[in-house]
VMD Tcl script that draws the C-alpha trace (Angstrom):
set ca {
  {100.00 101.32 83.95}
  {102.80 100.46 81.54}
  {104.24 103.99 81.77}
  {104.62 103.69 85.55}
  {106.49 100.43 85.90}
  {109.70 98.70 84.94}
  {108.98 96.04 82.31}
  {112.52 94.93 81.50}
  {113.65 91.34 81.66}
  {116.48 91.08 84.16}
  {119.53 88.88 84.76}
  {119.01 86.26 87.41}
  {122.03 86.10 89.69}
  {124.82 88.34 90.88}
  {128.11 87.59 89.13}
  {130.27 89.19 91.84}
  {132.10 87.23 94.55}
  {131.99 88.09 98.25}
  {135.36 89.90 98.20}
  {134.22 92.23 95.42}
  {130.94 92.91 97.16}
  {132.80 93.69 100.37}
  {135.03 96.20 98.57}
  {131.95 97.89 97.16}
  {130.29 98.02 100.58}
  {133.40 99.54 102.16}
  {133.58 102.13 99.37}
  {129.92 102.98 99.95}
  {130.46 103.34 103.69}
  {133.04 106.07 103.11}
  {130.37 108.34 101.63}
  {128.41 108.65 104.88}
  {128.93 111.21 107.67}
  {131.40 110.46 110.45}
  {128.59 109.89 112.97}
  {127.21 107.10 110.74}
  {130.25 105.51 109.05}
  {131.69 102.35 110.56}
  {132.92 98.82 109.98}
  {130.89 96.70 107.57}
  {130.40 92.94 107.48}
  {128.40 90.71 105.17}
  {125.16 89.54 106.75}
  {123.64 87.49 103.92}
  {123.30 87.07 100.17}
  {119.96 86.32 98.60}
  {118.39 88.55 95.96}
  {120.91 91.22 97.02}
  {123.86 91.37 99.40}
  {123.02 92.77 102.84}
  {125.69 94.18 105.13}
  {125.65 95.35 108.72}
  {127.47 98.60 109.36}
  {128.51 99.20 112.97}
  {128.58 102.94 113.46}
  {129.85 105.05 116.38}
  {128.25 104.74 119.81}
  {127.00 101.25 119.01}
  {124.53 102.34 116.34}
  {123.90 99.82 113.59}
  {122.73 100.19 110.01}
  {121.70 97.78 107.26}
  {123.30 98.30 103.85}
  {121.58 96.76 100.85}
  {123.86 96.29 97.85}
  {121.67 95.59 94.84}
  {122.62 92.96 92.34}
  {123.14 94.10 88.78}
  {120.21 94.54 86.43}
  {117.37 93.76 88.84}
  {116.28 97.33 89.59}
  {117.17 100.58 87.91}
  {118.00 103.57 90.07}
  {114.56 105.04 89.34}
  {112.93 101.85 90.64}
  {114.79 102.12 93.93}
  {113.91 105.80 94.29}
  {110.27 104.80 93.81}
  {110.55 102.14 96.53}
  {111.90 104.78 98.92}
  {109.01 107.10 97.98}
  {106.49 104.46 99.06}
  {108.41 103.85 102.28}
  {108.34 107.58 103.02}
  {104.59 107.68 102.43}
  {104.09 104.69 104.73}
  {106.16 106.31 107.48}
  {104.09 109.47 107.11}
  {101.01 107.30 107.59}
  {102.41 105.86 110.83}
  {103.90 102.57 109.64}
  {107.20 101.39 111.12}
  {109.18 100.64 107.97}
  {112.86 101.07 107.02}
  {114.17 104.62 106.66}
  {117.12 105.37 104.35}
  {120.17 107.27 105.60}
  {121.59 110.06 103.44}
  {125.24 110.39 102.46}
  {127.30 113.51 103.10}
  {126.02 114.74 99.71}
  {122.39 114.09 100.61}
  {121.98 110.97 98.45}
  {119.87 108.03 99.59}
  {120.54 105.82 96.53}
  {124.24 105.40 95.78}
  {125.61 104.34 92.41}
  {128.94 102.54 92.74}
  {131.24 102.06 89.75}
  {132.95 98.77 88.98}
  {135.87 97.86 86.84}
  {134.49 95.93 83.90}
  {133.95 92.35 85.07}
  {132.81 89.28 83.20}
  {129.04 88.94 83.38}
  {128.46 92.47 84.66}
  {126.69 94.29 81.90}
  {126.47 97.76 83.41}
  {129.68 98.06 85.46}
  {127.89 99.53 88.47}
  {125.85 98.66 91.53}
  {123.31 100.59 93.58}
  {123.30 100.69 97.36}
  {121.00 102.00 100.09}
  {121.78 102.33 103.80}
  {118.84 101.92 106.18}
  {118.57 102.65 109.85}
  {118.60 99.45 111.88}
  {115.19 98.15 112.96}
  {115.13 96.27 116.24}
  {113.23 93.03 116.70}
  {113.32 89.27 116.33}
  {112.58 87.50 113.08}
  {109.93 84.77 113.51}
  {110.36 81.26 112.08}
  {107.95 78.53 110.99}
  {107.77 77.47 114.65}
  {105.85 80.64 115.45}
  {102.34 80.53 116.91}
  {99.86 80.43 113.98}
  {98.32 83.58 115.44}
  {101.31 85.39 113.96}
  {99.77 84.79 110.55}
  {96.57 86.45 111.70}
  {98.59 89.53 112.63}
  {100.42 89.31 109.31}
  {97.12 89.17 107.44}
  {95.94 92.29 109.23}
  {99.21 94.12 108.55}
  {98.99 93.20 104.87}
  {95.39 94.44 104.64}
  {96.48 97.81 106.05}
  {99.28 97.99 103.45}
  {96.81 97.19 100.68}
  {94.43 99.85 101.92}
  {97.26 102.37 101.80}
  {98.28 101.20 98.32}
  {94.76 101.58 96.94}
  {94.42 105.16 98.17}
  {97.96 106.51 97.84}
  {98.54 108.94 94.99}
  {101.86 107.87 93.51}
  {104.29 110.64 92.57}
  {105.05 111.39 88.89}
  {107.56 108.96 87.40}
  {106.88 106.24 89.97}
  {107.93 102.87 88.56}
  {108.34 99.41 90.04}
  {108.73 95.86 88.83}
  {105.65 94.07 87.44}
  {104.54 90.75 88.95}
  {102.11 89.25 86.43}
  {101.75 85.64 85.32}
  {104.45 85.84 82.65}
  {107.02 87.67 84.76}
  {106.53 85.19 87.60}
  {106.44 81.82 85.85}
  {106.93 82.51 82.15}
  {109.96 81.62 80.06}
  {111.48 85.06 80.68}
  {110.37 85.43 84.29}
  {112.13 87.81 86.64}
  {113.48 84.92 88.72}
  {114.43 82.61 85.88}
  {113.04 79.34 84.56}
  {111.27 76.86 86.81}
  {112.74 74.05 84.66}
  {116.16 74.87 86.14}
  {115.15 74.12 89.73}
  {117.61 71.75 91.46}
  {116.35 68.16 91.80}
  {113.27 68.77 89.63}
  {112.75 65.66 87.50}
  {112.18 66.11 83.78}
  {109.29 63.67 84.03}
  {107.47 66.13 86.30}
  {107.70 69.03 83.85}
  {104.30 68.29 82.24}
  {102.61 68.58 85.64}
  {104.10 72.03 86.21}
  {103.27 73.10 82.65}
  {99.64 72.01 83.04}
  {99.36 73.97 86.26}
  {100.84 77.09 84.66}
  {98.27 76.91 81.87}
  {95.40 76.59 84.34}
  {96.77 79.32 86.58}
  {97.00 81.67 83.61}
  {93.38 81.02 82.62}
  {92.11 81.48 86.16}
  {94.01 84.73 86.65}
  {92.77 86.04 83.31}
  {89.21 85.41 84.48}
  {89.92 86.95 87.90}
  {91.20 90.11 86.24}
  {93.29 93.07 87.30}
  {90.78 95.58 88.53}
  {92.18 98.23 90.93}
  {90.54 96.40 93.82}
  {92.42 93.18 92.99}
  {95.71 94.37 91.51}
  {98.04 97.16 92.57}
  {101.21 98.04 94.46}
  {102.15 95.17 96.80}
  {105.07 94.19 99.03}
  {105.40 90.92 97.05}
  {107.56 89.17 99.68}
  {105.70 89.81 102.92}
  {106.54 86.63 104.81}
  {107.55 85.99 108.39}
  {111.25 86.45 107.66}
  {110.49 90.01 106.56}
  {108.89 90.90 109.88}
  {110.64 91.97 113.06}
  {108.79 91.58 116.35}
  {109.68 93.53 119.48}
  {107.20 93.30 122.34}
  {103.78 94.20 120.92}
  {105.27 95.95 117.88}
  {105.52 94.27 114.48}
  {107.69 96.01 111.89}
  {107.88 95.33 108.16}
  {111.20 95.20 106.33}
  {112.64 94.43 102.88}
  {110.48 96.19 100.29}
  {113.01 95.36 97.58}
  {110.51 93.22 95.62}
  {107.59 95.63 95.96}
  {105.83 96.15 92.67}
  {102.59 95.81 90.78}
  {100.77 92.51 91.26}
  {97.65 90.85 92.61}
  {96.98 91.83 96.20}
  {96.37 88.22 97.21}
  {99.82 87.30 95.94}
  {100.92 88.69 99.32}
  {99.10 85.77 100.97}
  {100.95 83.29 98.78}
  {104.21 85.09 99.52}
  {103.54 84.74 103.26}
  {104.00 80.96 102.85}
  {107.15 81.18 100.74}
  {109.26 77.99 100.74}
  {107.05 76.55 103.52}
  {103.87 75.66 101.63}
  {104.50 71.98 102.38}
  {104.70 72.56 106.14}
  {102.13 70.47 108.11}
  {100.55 73.65 109.54}
  {100.43 75.62 106.31}
  {96.68 75.15 105.96}
  {96.17 76.69 109.41}
  {98.46 79.57 108.44}
  {96.24 80.34 105.44}
  {93.11 80.33 107.62}
  {94.68 82.66 110.16}
  {96.04 85.04 107.52}
  {92.63 85.33 105.86}
  {90.93 85.87 109.21}
  {93.32 88.68 110.09}
  {92.95 90.27 106.67}
  {89.15 90.27 106.83}
  {89.24 92.05 110.17}
  {90.59 95.04 108.22}
  {89.47 94.69 104.60}
  {86.62 92.66 103.02}
  {87.22 89.79 100.63}
  {84.76 88.64 98.00}
  {84.06 85.02 97.14}
  {86.13 85.40 93.98}
  {89.08 86.48 96.13}
  {88.78 83.39 98.31}
  {88.41 81.16 95.27}
  {91.64 82.46 93.71}
  {93.78 81.66 96.79}
  {94.81 78.14 95.64}
  {95.82 79.60 92.28}
  {97.98 82.25 93.93}
  {99.70 79.71 96.15}
  {100.41 77.31 93.27}
  {101.78 80.15 91.15}
  {104.07 81.35 93.95}
  {105.47 77.86 94.54}
  {106.30 77.52 90.85}
  {107.87 80.99 90.94}
  {110.02 79.80 93.83}
  {111.09 76.78 91.79}
  {112.44 79.27 89.27}
  {114.13 81.23 92.06}
  {115.79 78.09 93.45}
  {117.33 77.42 90.05}
  {118.60 80.92 89.35}
  {119.88 81.31 92.91}
  {121.22 77.79 93.44}
  {124.55 79.22 94.61}
  {122.97 80.88 97.67}
  {122.82 79.29 101.11}
  {119.06 79.82 101.23}
  {118.54 77.74 98.11}
  {120.91 75.01 99.31}
  {119.12 74.84 102.66}
  {115.85 73.90 100.96}
  {117.12 70.33 100.77}
  {116.94 67.58 98.13}
  {113.19 66.90 98.54}
  {111.92 70.44 98.14}
  {111.29 70.11 94.40}
  {109.39 66.83 94.94}
  {107.22 68.55 97.53}
  {106.59 71.30 94.99}
  {105.37 68.82 92.39}
  {103.11 67.16 94.98}
  {101.57 70.51 95.89}
  {101.04 71.39 92.23}
  {99.24 68.07 91.75}
  {97.00 68.97 94.69}
  {96.15 72.23 92.97}
  {95.32 70.44 89.71}
  {93.05 68.10 91.68}
  {91.13 71.07 93.01}
  {92.67 71.23 96.47}
  {94.50 73.90 98.39}
  {98.18 73.29 97.52}
  {99.57 73.29 101.06}
  {100.50 70.82 103.79}
  {102.45 67.63 104.27}
  {101.58 64.33 102.66}
}
mol new
graphics top color blue
foreach p $ca { graphics top sphere $p radius 0.5 }
foreach p [lrange $ca 0 end-1] q [lrange $ca 1 end] { graphics top cylinder $p $q radius 0.2 }
display resetview
């Protein structure tokens, strides 16, 4: 698999300010046809910067401006190849818009700036997908639907013949929670007490051993969305659409269950969410006892991965909105895992 995936260690946060990102987005917008091009405004900054472009006749588009060093151009082209295959299979997923020159992945040059090692950014413009984004107040049945959707994606992943040169980021134990993880160091999480570091370290050691025993057979490990949570769904009537494949890569299929709970593992209803997700998944694809047994491990690993993310992305609104107690909740959940319990729920 190593020849198919991107294995590089990446920088953790975008060094560019909002004004610079806006200039890049405006420059990108000028490369699209007249019937697409329009005014752009910043929607949010998280892993990347996302802009809304208001085109003629009220049409809207979503522009994703990638942060430096996270994905190479070839990685993004591979993401779009999977999206195309999913659309061909009947899934409602984002569709890129081509420039006047027929490009779907733009490379934008920068003047040399401090902290920007490559002097360029990549951008993709997607057609707007209608729908409402659910929140943690959603009916738990939404997790049953999400489990079913994820099982269908996994089925597609297992059977899809990837094109030559396909490469995506790798989500293994080291790249998620290791010292050189893709999202940084968990030790840097805001409000994480140094006295709690041994608890996290002990959990990481156990997680690594359990995942080694679980293995990476093609039935358990493959191409996943890697961030398929409620905020990456759009619901319109009876239709549920999946967005934001930016983190898709090679990992354990059941990591997608852990990702479904992202940042909300300590919610009082999180245990119910897990039950519903698993029920929905098993309506589509079978799960073995070993799969069910690894679920607590996946959830604990993801929460620690998010600790790393909160440290490397502390400047984002999303990280700030987690609040001062989020790290303490994380430690409590990790203790639950070490005690042999499902690491979810309130105290």
